C-alpha positions in Angstrom: -22.7 45.9 23.8 -21.9 47.4 20.4 -22.5 50.9 21.7 -19.7 50.6 24.3 -16.4 52.2 23.1 -13.1 53.2 24.6 -13.0 56.5 26.6 -13.2 59.6 24.3 -9.7 60.9 23.4 -10.3 64.3 25.0 -11.1 62.7 28.3 -8.1 60.4 28.1 -5.9 63.5 27.5 -7.3 65.2 30.5 -6.7 62.1 32.6 -3.1 61.9 31.6 -2.7 65.6 32.4 -4.2 65.1 35.9 -2.0 62.0 36.5 1.1 63.8 35.6 0.4 66.9 37.7 -2.2 66.8 40.5 -1.7 63.1 41.3 2.1 63.1 41.0 2.4 66.2 43.2 0.1 64.7 45.9 1.0 61.0 45.6 1.4 60.6 49.4 -2.1 62.0 50.0 -3.7 59.7 47.5 -1.8 56.7 49.0 -3.1 57.6 52.4 -6.7 57.9 51.1 -6.3 54.4 49.5 -4.8 52.7 52.5 -6.8 54.4 55.3 -10.2 54.4 53.6 -12.6 57.3 53.5 -13.6 59.4 56.6 -15.8 62.1 55.2 -17.2 64.6 57.6 -20.3 65.3 55.6 -22.6 63.8 53.0 -24.0 66.0 50.3 -27.1 65.1 48.3 -27.1 67.3 45.2 -28.6 67.4 41.7 -27.1 65.6 38.7 -27.0 68.9 36.9 -23.5 69.3 35.5 -23.4 73.0 36.6 -23.5 72.1 40.3 -19.9 71.6 41.4 -20.2 70.6 45.0 -16.5 70.4 45.9 -15.8 73.8 44.3 -18.7 75.5 46.1 -17.4 74.4 49.5 -13.7 74.3 48.7 -13.5 70.7 49.7 -10.5 68.4 49.3 -10.8 64.8 48.0 -12.1 62.5 50.7 -13.9 65.3 52.6 -17.4 64.8 51.2 -19.5 61.7 50.5 -21.5 62.9 47.5 -24.7 61.4 46.1 -26.3 63.0 43.1 -29.8 62.4 41.6 -32.4 64.3 39.7 -33.4 67.4 41.6 -31.5 66.4 44.8 -34.5 64.5 46.2 -34.7 62.0 49.0 -37.7 59.6 49.0 -39.6 58.7 52.1 -38.3 55.6 54.1 -39.8 52.6 52.2 -38.0 49.3 52.8 -40.0 47.3 50.3 -37.1 45.2 48.9 -36.9 47.2 45.6 -34.0 49.3 44.3 -33.4 52.4 46.3 -30.1 54.0 45.4 -30.5 57.2 47.3 -31.8 55.5 50.4 -28.8 53.1 50.2 -26.4 56.0 50.0 -28.0 57.7 53.0 -27.9 54.4 55.0 -24.2 53.9 54.2 -23.3 57.5 55.0 -25.1 57.5 58.4 -24.6 54.0 59.7 -21.2 53.1 58.3 -19.3 56.3 57.5 -21.0 58.0 60.5 -20.9 61.5 58.8 -21.6 64.4 61.2 -23.5 66.5 58.7 -25.9 65.7 55.9 -26.5 68.5 53.4 -29.2 68.7 50.8 -28.1 71.1 48.1 -30.6 72.5 45.6 -29.9 75.0 42.8 -31.4 77.5 40.4 -32.7 76.5 37.0 -33.2 72.9 37.9 -34.6 70.9 35.0 -36.0 68.2 37.2 -37.9 70.7 39.3 -39.2 72.3 36.1 -40.4 68.9 34.9 -42.3 68.4 38.2 -43.8 71.8 38.0 -45.0 71.2 34.4 -46.3 67.7 35.3 -48.2 68.9 38.3 -49.6 71.8 36.3 -50.9 69.5 33.7 -48.5 70.5 30.9 -46.3 67.4 30.8 -48.5 64.4 30.1 -45.4 62.4 29.0 -44.2 62.5 32.6 -47.5 61.2 33.9 -47.0 57.9 32.2 -46.2 55.0 34.4 -43.2 54.2 32.2 -41.5 57.6 32.9 -38.7 57.1 35.3 -38.3 60.9 35.7 -42.0 61.4 36.3 -42.3 58.7 39.0 -39.2 60.1 40.7 -40.6 63.6 40.6 -43.7 62.3 42.3 -41.6 62.7 45.5 -41.9 66.5 45.1 -45.7 66.7 44.6 -46.2 67.6 48.3 -43.9 70.6 47.8 -45.9 71.7 44.7 -49.1 71.5 46.8 -47.6 74.0 49.2 -46.7 76.6 46.7 -48.2 80.1 47.2 -50.1 81.8 44.4 -48.0 83.7 41.9 -46.6 83.7 38.4 -45.0 80.5 37.0 -41.4 81.8 37.3 -41.8 82.7 41.0 -43.6 79.4 41.8 -41.0 77.3 40.0 -38.2 79.0 41.9 -40.1 78.4 45.1 -40.4 74.7 44.1 -36.6 74.4 43.8 -36.4 75.3 47.5 -39.3 73.0 48.3 -37.2 70.2 46.8 -34.7 70.8 49.6 -37.4 71.0 52.3 -39.2 67.9 51.1 -36.0 66.0 51.1 -35.1 67.1 54.7 -38.6 66.1 55.8 -38.2 62.7 54.2 -34.8 62.1 55.8 -36.5 62.3 59.1 -38.6 59.3 58.3 -35.5 57.1 58.2 -35.2 55.5 61.7 -31.4 55.5 61.6 -31.2 59.1 60.6 -33.6 60.1 63.4 -31.6 58.0 65.9 -28.3 59.6 64.9 -29.9 63.1 65.3 -31.3 62.1 68.7 -27.9 60.9 69.8 -26.3 64.2 68.7 -24.2 62.4 66.1 -25.8 64.0 63.0 -27.2 67.3 61.9 -29.2 68.0 58.8 -28.8 71.1 56.6 -30.5 72.5 53.5 -28.9 74.8 51.0 -29.8 76.4 47.6 -27.2 77.6 45.1 -27.8 80.3 42.6 -25.7 79.2 39.7 -25.7 82.6 37.9 -24.4 84.8 40.8 -22.7 82.2 42.9 -25.1 82.8 45.8 -25.7 80.2 48.5 -28.8 80.2 50.8 -29.2 78.1 54.0 -32.5 76.8 55.2 -33.8 78.1 58.6 -36.4 75.6 59.9 -37.7 78.1 62.5 -38.8 80.6 59.8 -39.1 78.0 57.0 -37.1 80.4 54.8 -33.7 80.4 53.1 -31.1 82.9 54.4 -28.1 84.0 52.4 -24.9 82.5 53.7 
């Protein structure tokens, strides 16, 4: 544990600034959140990318979203094999315990994870093909989306694969029995979105046309 240190000073200063302003000015709200527990209306599955700021995009308050982040905002297929499944556990908790009304998969432009999958599936990233690569094995989830890509140049196909990451995740969510049951009971709806970081755009997935429409 020699690598573990106290919090960096710049983060400690930011914390004290938040505690003295935002927290102090809203002390009653934070106390209510602590005492009443969380009751989020929606779950958002987004990428780990530091540029994707979910609460800012949707103007959400603290306690409004149950947020799970992973590489390339992917959801694996339902696979109760007794191994470690962080994303599946988060989905299970959100749907069966928190009973969120909406589950949103949020992709974004310039996704490094998607680029890694594209390079791997194109034969240009042998390091990700290794069985020891956590990233590579995780990005295997997106291989069906790569196989659906239309012909075109690499930039266009990679951008299309970012949207396929959203669609594949939505498809995989439907393999979870408790997700399908909640949908059948009109207790849950699924949504897919893609955010363009550079221009602030947000597209919503239309399953009827299998396309993304600007919000």
